[in-house]
N, CA, C and O atoms as a printed pandas DataFrame, in Angstrom:
     atom_number atom_name residue_name chain_id  residue_number  x_coord  y_coord  z_coord
0              1         N          MET        A               1  103.672  109.956  111.392
1              2        CA          MET        A               1  102.424  109.994  112.067
2              3         C          MET        A               1  101.462  110.837  110.998
3              4         O          MET        A               1  101.841  111.820  110.361
4              5         N          SER        A               2   99.912  110.140  110.929
5              6        CA          SER        A               2   99.403  110.849  109.940
6              7         C          SER        A               2   99.058  112.268  110.294
7              8         O          SER        A               2   99.532  112.687  111.350
8              9         N          GLY        A               3   98.372  113.004  109.638
9             10        CA          GLY        A               3   97.759  114.251  109.748
10            11         C          GLY        A               3   96.561  114.385  110.623
11            12         O          GLY        A               3   96.316  115.346  111.351
12            13         N          TYR        A               4   95.861  113.337  110.472
13            14        CA          TYR        A               4   94.956  113.243  111.494
14            15         C          TYR        A               4   95.364  112.787  112.910
15            16         O          TYR        A               4   94.756  113.430  113.766
16            17         N          GLY        A               5   96.051  112.042  113.314
17            18        CA          GLY        A               5   96.967  112.098  114.527
18            19         C          GLY        A               5   97.414  113.145  115.011
19            20         O          GLY        A               5   97.033  113.602  116.089
20            21         N          PHE        A               6   98.469  113.775  114.119
21            22        CA          PHE        A               6   98.952  115.091  114.420
22            23         C          PHE        A               6   97.866  116.311  114.737
23            24         O          PHE        A               6   98.424  117.189  115.396
24            25         N          ARG        A               7   96.707  116.561  114.501
25            26        CA          ARG        A               7   95.776  117.414  114.584
26            27         C          ARG        A               7   95.209  116.963  115.932
27            28         O          ARG        A               7   94.916  117.797  116.788
28            29         N          GLU        A               8   95.062  115.729  116.115
29            30        CA          GLU        A               8   94.032  115.310  117.255
30            31         C          GLU        A               8   95.071  115.489  118.536
31            32         O          GLU        A               8   94.635  115.766  119.653
32            33         N          ASP        A               9   96.396  115.317  118.289
33            34        CA          ASP        A               9   97.414  115.526  119.396
34            35         C          ASP        A               9   97.590  116.891  119.982
35            36         O          ASP        A               9   97.684  117.182  121.174
36            37         N          ILE        A              10   97.624  117.828  118.739
37            38        CA          ILE        A              10   97.629  119.289  118.979
38            39         C          ILE        A              10   96.331  119.642  119.898
39            40         O          ILE        A              10   96.388  120.029  121.065
40            41         N          ALA        A              11   95.216  119.441  119.178
41            42        CA          ALA        A              11   93.898  119.655  120.222
42            43         C          ALA        A              11   94.012  119.189  121.613
43            44         O          ALA        A              11   93.742  119.916  122.570
44            45         N          ASP        A              12   94.410  117.983  121.719
45            46        CA          ASP        A              12   94.537  117.712  123.142
46            47         C          ASP        A              12   95.279  118.512  124.009
47            48         O          ASP        A              12   94.823  119.031  125.028
48            49         N          ARG        A              13   96.790  118.642  123.477
49            50        CA          ARG        A              13   98.007  119.767  123.958
50            51         C          ARG        A              13   97.285  120.881  124.552
51            52         O          ARG        A              13   97.338  121.294  125.710
52            53         N          LEU        A              14   96.495  121.365  123.409
53            54        CA          LEU        A              14   95.995  122.721  124.112
54            55         C          LEU        A              14   94.929  122.849  124.233
55            56         O          LEU        A              14   94.356  123.804  123.709
56            57         N          SER        A              15   94.247  121.888  125.003
57            58        CA          SER        A              15   93.027  121.669  125.434
58            59         C          SER        A              15   91.917  122.509  124.643
59            60         O          SER        A              15   91.102  123.245  125.199
60            61         N          LEU        A              16   92.013  122.272  123.130
61            62        CA          LEU        A              16   91.196  122.742  122.261
62            63         C          LEU        A              16   89.927  121.590  122.153
63            64         O          LEU        A              16   90.090  120.429  122.528
64            65         N          PRO        A              17   88.674  122.082  121.596
65            66        CA          PRO        A              17   87.821  121.261  121.323
66            67         C          PRO        A              17   88.529  120.281  119.879
67            68         O          PRO        A              17   89.457  120.688  119.179
68            69         N          ALA        A              18   87.934  119.174  119.733
69            70        CA          ALA        A              18   88.665  118.604  118.418
70            71         C          ALA        A              18   88.144  119.095  117.343
71            72         O          ALA        A              18   88.649  118.838  116.250
72            73         N          GLU        A              19   86.843  120.033  117.485
73            74        CA          GLU        A              19   86.604  120.648  116.243
74            75         C          GLU        A              19   87.066  121.780  115.765
75            76         O          GLU        A              19   86.725  122.107  114.628
76            77         N          ALA        A              20   88.089  122.757  116.660
77            78        CA          ALA        A              20   88.784  123.559  116.524
78            79         C          ALA        A              20   89.818  123.245  115.562
79            80         O          ALA        A              20   90.348  123.970  114.720
80            81         N          ALA        A              21   90.022  121.920  115.874
81            82        CA          ALA        A              21   91.289  121.088  114.869
82            83         C          ALA        A              21   91.054  120.996  113.890
83            84         O          ALA        A              21   92.011  120.929  113.119
84            85         N          GLY        A              22   89.487  120.927  113.242
85            86        CA          GLY        A              22   89.108  120.431  111.939
86            87         C          GLY        A              22   88.744  118.659  112.183
87            88         O          GLY        A              22   88.951  117.865  111.265
88            89         N          LEU        A              23   88.333  118.325  113.180
89            90        CA          LEU        A              23   88.064  116.843  113.289
90            91         C          LEU        A              23   86.714  116.752  113.507
91            92         O          LEU        A              23   86.016  117.565  114.113
92            93         N          MET        A              24   86.289  115.463  112.850
93            94        CA          MET        A              24   84.672  115.346  113.041
94            95         C          MET        A              24   84.313  115.120  114.855
95            96         O          MET        A              24   85.072  114.426  115.530
96            97         N          LYS        A              25   83.393  115.628  115.320
97            98        CA          LYS        A              25   82.698  115.062  116.134
98            99         C          LYS        A              25   81.546  114.159  115.894
99           100         O          LYS        A              25   80.507  114.488  115.321
100          101         N          VAL        A              26   81.836  112.937  116.407
101          102        CA          VAL        A              26   80.526  111.692  116.548
102          103         C          VAL        A              26   80.230  111.360  117.764
103          104         O          VAL        A              26   80.951  111.091  118.724
104          105         N          THR        A              27   78.723  111.416  117.596
105          106        CA          THR        A              27   77.964  111.258  118.763
106          107         C          THR        A              27   77.043  110.095  118.481
107          108         O          THR        A              27   76.150  110.308  117.661
108          109         N          VAL        A              28   77.131  108.733  119.110
109          110        CA          VAL        A              28   76.422  107.611  118.982
110          111         C          VAL        A              28   75.045  107.264  119.917
111          112         O          VAL        A              28   75.257  106.336  120.697
112          113         N          MET        A              29   74.001  107.698  119.971
113          114        CA          MET        A              29   72.910  107.554  120.396
114          115         C          MET        A              29   72.534  106.174  120.513
115          116         O          MET        A              29   71.952  105.763  119.509
116          117         N          GLY        A              30   72.688  105.339  121.425
117          118        CA          GLY        A              30   72.124  103.999  121.594
118          119         C          GLY        A              30   72.841  103.178  120.257
119          120         O          GLY        A              30   74.052  103.238  120.045
120          121         N          ARG        A              31   71.820  102.351  119.339
121          122        CA          ARG        A              31   72.209  101.753  118.509
122          123         C          ARG        A              31   70.913  101.993  117.179
123          124         O          ARG        A              31   70.486  101.189  116.350
124          125         N          SER        A              32   70.491  103.733  117.481
125          126        CA          SER        A              32   69.570  103.743  116.508
126          127         C          SER        A              32   69.807  105.220  116.025
127          128         O          SER        A              32   68.923  105.605  115.260
128          129         N          ARG        A              33   70.817  106.156  116.299
129          130        CA          ARG        A              33   71.130  107.335  115.838
130          131         C          ARG        A              33   72.623  107.893  116.194
131          132         O          ARG        A              33   73.250  107.677  117.231
132          133         N          ALA        A              34   72.970  108.556  115.227
133          134        CA          ALA        A              34   74.377  108.805  114.990
134          135         C          ALA        A              34   74.358  110.260  114.802
135          136         O          ALA        A              34   73.858  110.575  113.722
136          137         N          LEU        A              35   74.777  111.306  115.575
137          138        CA          LEU        A              35   75.243  112.526  114.944
138          139         C          LEU        A              35   76.468  112.859  114.434
139          140         O          LEU        A              35   77.259  112.652  115.354
140          141         N          ILE        A              36   77.223  113.368  113.217
141          142        CA          ILE        A              36   78.286  113.618  112.840
142          143         C          ILE        A              36   78.049  115.085  112.927
143          144         O          ILE        A              36   76.983  115.622  112.624
144          145         N          GLU        A              37   79.192  115.743  113.392
145          146        CA          GLU        A              37   79.418  117.263  113.322
146          147         C          GLU        A              37   80.942  117.343  112.678
147          148         O          GLU        A              37   81.824  116.510  112.887
148          149         N          ASP        A              38   81.056  118.467  111.889
149          150        CA          ASP        A              38   82.226  118.925  111.319
150          151         C          ASP        A              38   82.516  118.260  110.205
151          152         O          ASP        A              38   83.652  118.508  109.801
152          153         N          HIS        A              39   81.869  117.456  109.513
153          154        CA          HIS        A              39   81.903  116.529  108.430
154          155         C          HIS        A              39   82.280  117.352  106.915
155          156         O          HIS        A              39   82.047  118.560  106.872
156          157         N          ARG        A              40   82.769  116.774  105.888
157          158        CA          ARG        A              40   83.127  117.341  104.788
158          159         C          ARG        A              40   82.498  116.719  103.583
159          160         O          ARG        A              40   82.959  116.604  102.448
160          161         N          GLY        A              41   81.172  116.287  104.146
161          162        CA          GLY        A              41   80.356  115.622  102.974
162          163         C          GLY        A              41   80.271  114.199  102.804
163          164         O          GLY        A              41   81.098  113.532  103.425
164          165         N          LEU        A              42   79.587  113.712  102.216
165          166        CA          LEU        A              42   79.373  112.241  102.238
166          167         C          LEU        A              42   80.046  111.548  101.523
167          168         O          LEU        A              42   80.708  112.339  100.850
168          169         N          ALA        A              43   80.384  110.183  101.142
169          170        CA          ALA        A              43   81.566  109.673  100.203
170          171         C          ALA        A              43   80.635  108.466   99.525
171          172         O          ALA        A              43   80.920  107.919   98.460
172          173         N          GLY        A              44   79.372  108.128  100.410
173          174        CA          GLY        A              44   78.819  107.201  100.169
174          175         C          GLY        A              44   77.672  106.852  100.597
175          176         O          GLY        A              44   77.669  107.072  101.808
176          177         N          TYR        A              45   76.549  106.365  100.219
177          178        CA          TYR        A              45   75.078  106.061  101.011
178          179         C          TYR        A              45   74.608  104.924  100.056
179          180         O          TYR        A              45   74.709  104.745   98.842
180          181         N          SER        A              46   74.011  104.174  101.164
181          182        CA          SER        A              46   72.921  103.044  100.974
182          183         C          SER        A              46   72.196  102.847  102.107
183          184         O          SER        A              46   72.512  103.440  103.138
184          185         N          ARG        A              47   71.350  102.167  102.072
185          186        CA          ARG        A              47   70.789  101.378  103.307
186          187         C          ARG        A              47   71.312  100.763  104.218
187          188         O          ARG        A              47   70.787  100.461  105.289
188          189         N          GLU        A              48   72.468  100.516  103.832
189          190        CA          GLU        A              48   73.452   99.466  104.573
190          191         C          GLU        A              48   74.873  100.024  105.004
191          192         O          GLU        A              48   75.519   99.479  105.899
192          193         N          ARG        A              49   75.264  100.994  104.409
193          194        CA          ARG        A              49   76.537  101.729  104.664
194          195         C          ARG        A              49   76.663  103.072  104.450
195          196         O          ARG        A              49   76.671  103.353  103.252
196          197         N          ILE        A              50   76.762  103.970  105.173
197          198        CA          ILE        A              50   76.904  105.370  104.862
198          199         C          ILE        A              50   78.317  105.752  105.431
199          200         O          ILE        A              50   78.726  105.476  106.558
200          201         N          GLU        A              51   79.079  106.531  104.318
201          202        CA          GLU        A              51   80.503  106.615  104.531
202          203         C          GLU        A              51   80.636  108.563  104.689
203          204         O          GLU        A              51   80.019  109.256  103.879
204          205         N          VAL        A              52   81.165  108.967  105.375
205          206        CA          VAL        A              52   81.348  110.464  105.636
206          207         C          VAL        A              52   82.811  110.904  105.461
207          208         O          VAL        A              52   83.803  110.400  105.989
208          209         N          ASN        A              53   82.758  111.739  104.780
209          210        CA          ASN        A              53   84.139  112.373  104.584
210          211         C          ASN        A              53   84.332  113.155  105.819
211          212         O          ASN        A              53   83.393  113.564  106.503
212          213         N          GLY        A              54   85.769  113.380  106.122
213          214        CA          GLY        A              54   86.176  113.951  107.420
214          215         C          GLY        A              54   87.272  114.916  107.001
215          216         O          GLY        A              54   87.540  115.666  107.940
216          217         N          GLY        A              55   87.952  115.140  105.982
217          218        CA          GLY        A              55   89.028  115.656  105.520
218          219         C          GLY        A              55   90.077  114.391  105.567
219          220         O          GLY        A              55   90.132  113.642  104.592
220          221         N          ARG        A              56   90.770  114.205  106.524
221          222        CA          ARG        A              56   91.825  113.193  105.930
222          223         C          ARG        A              56   91.687  111.693  106.819
223          224         O          ARG        A              56   92.643  110.930  106.952
224          225         N          THR        A              57   90.558  111.479  107.292
225          226        CA          THR        A              57   89.958  110.349  107.781
226          227         C          THR        A              57   88.491  110.094  107.212
227          228         O          THR        A              57   87.794  111.069  106.932
228          229         N          ARG        A              58   88.077  108.968  107.059
229          230        CA          ARG        A              58   86.710  108.775  106.771
230          231         C          ARG        A              58   85.741  107.632  107.626
231          232         O          ARG        A              58   85.952  106.427  107.763
232          233         N          LEU        A              59   84.773  108.340  108.071
233          234        CA          LEU        A              59   83.550  107.591  108.889
234          235         C          LEU        A              59   82.916  106.654  108.118
235          236         O          LEU        A              59   82.562  106.951  106.977
236          237         N          VAL        A              60   82.678  105.318  108.679
237          238        CA          VAL        A              60   82.034  104.637  108.070
238          239         C          VAL        A              60   80.692  103.863  108.909
239          240         O          VAL        A              60   80.893  102.989  109.753
240          241         N          ILE        A              61   79.548  104.260  108.591
241          242        CA          ILE        A              61   78.429  103.475  109.512
242          243         C          ILE        A              61   77.789  102.505  108.761
243          244         O          ILE        A              61   77.165  102.668  107.713
244          245         N          ASN        A              62   78.023  101.329  109.471
245          246        CA          ASN        A              62   77.344   99.902  108.932
246          247         C          ASN        A              62   76.247   99.799  109.478
247          248         O          ASN        A              62   76.179  100.134  110.660
248          249         N          GLY        A              63   75.057   99.311  108.801
249          250        CA          GLY        A              63   73.733   99.201  109.673
250          251         C          GLY        A              63   72.892   98.593  108.652
251          252         O          GLY        A              63   73.324   98.099  107.611
252          253         N          GLU        A              64   71.407   98.668  109.076
253          254        CA          GLU        A              64   70.057   98.367  108.525
254          255         C          GLU        A              64   69.495   99.428  108.476
255          256         O          GLU        A              64   69.801  100.360  109.220
256          257         N          ALA        A              65   68.444   99.495  107.476
257          258        CA          ALA        A              65   67.512  100.496  107.395
258          259         C          ALA        A              65   68.127  101.532  107.715
259          260         O          ALA        A              65   67.487  102.099  108.601
260          261         N          LEU        A              66   69.376  102.278  107.357
261          262        CA          LEU        A              66   69.935  103.309  107.472
262          263         C          LEU        A              66   69.214  104.474  106.661
263          264         O          LEU        A              66   68.685  104.255  105.571
264          265         N          GLU        A              67   69.233  105.957  107.375
265          266        CA          GLU        A              67   68.804  106.874  106.638
266          267         C          GLU        A              67   69.344  108.175  106.839
267          268         O          GLU        A              67   69.604  108.342  108.031
268          269         N          LEU        A              68   69.623  109.203  106.098
269          270        CA          LEU        A              68   70.198  110.252  106.568
270          271         C          LEU        A              68   68.582  111.108  106.955
271          272         O          LEU        A              68   67.792  111.490  106.091
272          273         N          THR        A              69   68.404  111.248  108.367
273          274        CA          THR        A              69   67.800  112.403  108.658
274          275         C          THR        A              69   67.559  113.730  108.437
275          276         O          THR        A              69   66.519  114.228  108.005
276          277         N          ALA        A              70   68.647  114.319  108.778
277          278        CA          ALA        A              70   68.924  115.460  108.418
278          279         C          ALA        A              70   70.421  115.744  108.265
279          280         O          ALA        A              70   71.371  115.259  108.880
280          281         N          MET        A              71   70.382  116.797  107.136
281          282        CA          MET        A              71   71.940  117.194  106.913
282          283         C          MET        A              71   71.998  118.391  106.610
283          284         O          MET        A              71   71.054  118.886  105.995
284          285         N          ASP        A              72   73.069  119.129  106.947
285          286        CA          ASP        A              72   73.400  120.352  106.307
286          287         C          ASP        A              72   74.781  120.543  106.274
287          288         O          ASP        A              72   75.445  119.539  106.530
288          289         N          ARG        A              73   75.460  121.696  105.996
289          290        CA          ARG        A              73   76.988  121.812  105.948
290          291         C          ARG        A              73   77.822  121.488  106.747
291          292         O          ARG        A              73   78.958  121.157  106.406
292          293         N          GLU        A              74   77.330  121.529  108.217
293          294        CA          GLU        A              74   77.935  121.414  109.439
294          295         C          GLU        A              74   77.736  119.953  110.208
295          296         O          GLU        A              74   78.648  119.400  110.822
296          297         N          ALA        A              75   76.379  119.418  110.071
297          298        CA          ALA        A              75   76.129  118.331  110.957
298          299         C          ALA        A              75   74.904  117.617  109.873
299          300         O          ALA        A              75   74.023  118.101  109.162
300          301         N          LEU        A              76   75.419  116.087  110.204
301          302        CA          LEU        A              76   74.347  115.068  109.624
302          303         C          LEU        A              76   73.850  113.975  110.647
303          304         O          LEU        A              76   74.681  113.447  111.386
304          305         N          LEU        A              77   72.466  113.605  110.714
305          306        CA          LEU        A              77   72.285  112.945  111.515
306          307         C          LEU        A              77   71.430  111.385  110.967
307          308         O          LEU        A              77   70.371  111.311  110.345
308          309         N          VAL        A              78   72.277  110.309  111.429
309          310        CA          VAL        A              78   71.897  108.979  110.564
310          311         C          VAL        A              78   70.802  108.109  111.475
311          312         O          VAL        A              78   70.883  107.736  112.645
312          313         N          THR        A              79   70.013  107.977  110.733
313          314        CA          THR        A              79   69.216  106.950  111.879
314          315         C          THR        A              79   68.889  105.427  111.089
315          316         O          THR        A              79   69.022  105.205  109.885
316          317         N          GLY        A              80   68.480  104.580  112.021
317          318        CA          GLY        A              80   68.133  102.995  111.700
318          319         C          GLY        A              80   68.919  102.180  112.629
319          320         O          GLY        A              80   69.338  102.663  113.681
320          321         N          ARG        A              81   69.116  101.087  112.321
321          322        CA          ARG        A              81   69.968  100.144  113.000
322          323         C          ARG        A              81   71.229  100.111  112.814
323          324         O          ARG        A              81   71.728   99.500  111.870
324          325         N          ILE        A              82   72.008  100.857  113.817
325          326        CA          ILE        A              82   73.294  100.746  113.596
326          327         C          ILE        A              82   74.498   99.933  114.096
327          328         O          ILE        A              82   74.796  100.164  115.267
328          329         N          LEU        A              83   75.257   99.021  113.444
329          330        CA          LEU        A              83   75.721   97.674  113.944
330          331         C          LEU        A              83   77.251   97.938  114.188
331          332         O          LEU        A              83   77.892   97.280  115.006
332          333         N          SER        A              84   77.951   99.231  113.208
333          334        CA          SER        A              84   78.826   99.252  113.786
334          335         C          SER        A              84   79.662  100.688  113.094
335          336         O          SER        A              84   79.489  100.945  111.903
336          337         N          VAL        A              85   80.334  101.343  113.741
337          338        CA          VAL        A              85   80.813  102.583  113.429
338          339         C          VAL        A              85   82.567  102.373  113.724
339          340         O          VAL        A              85   83.144  101.926  114.715
340          341         N          GLU        A              86   83.087  102.882  112.459
341          342        CA          GLU        A              86   84.552  103.117  112.327
342          343         C          GLU        A              86   84.966  103.788  111.602
343          344         O          GLU        A              86   84.270  104.127  110.645
344          345         N          PHE        A              87   86.452  104.328  111.771
345          346        CA          PHE        A              87   87.214  105.312  111.293
346          347         C          PHE        A              87   88.081  104.530  110.194
347          348         O          PHE        A              87   88.503  103.428  110.548
348          349         N          VAL        A              88   88.389  104.959  108.934
349          350        CA          VAL        A              88   88.993  104.149  107.896
350          351         C          VAL        A              88   90.245  105.131  107.194
351          352         O          VAL        A              88   90.933  104.689  106.274
């Protein structure tokens, strides 16, 4: 079992929010906005692809005209036409 799956399992068993286990919280609003909380920085950025570090996993957002509308140490907001969101 990967470290990410283990942490997710423990958080579930203890009824803890994912953030308490160090996991990213991803909220996608329609096809035009994504809010990523508890990230660990950017791994890559272009208008078609944004990669976000999440510790043991990476979040990849693919789309068109993607922009980092806001970013701080705890959260980032991606806007544009979101075509897919995947964990790799």
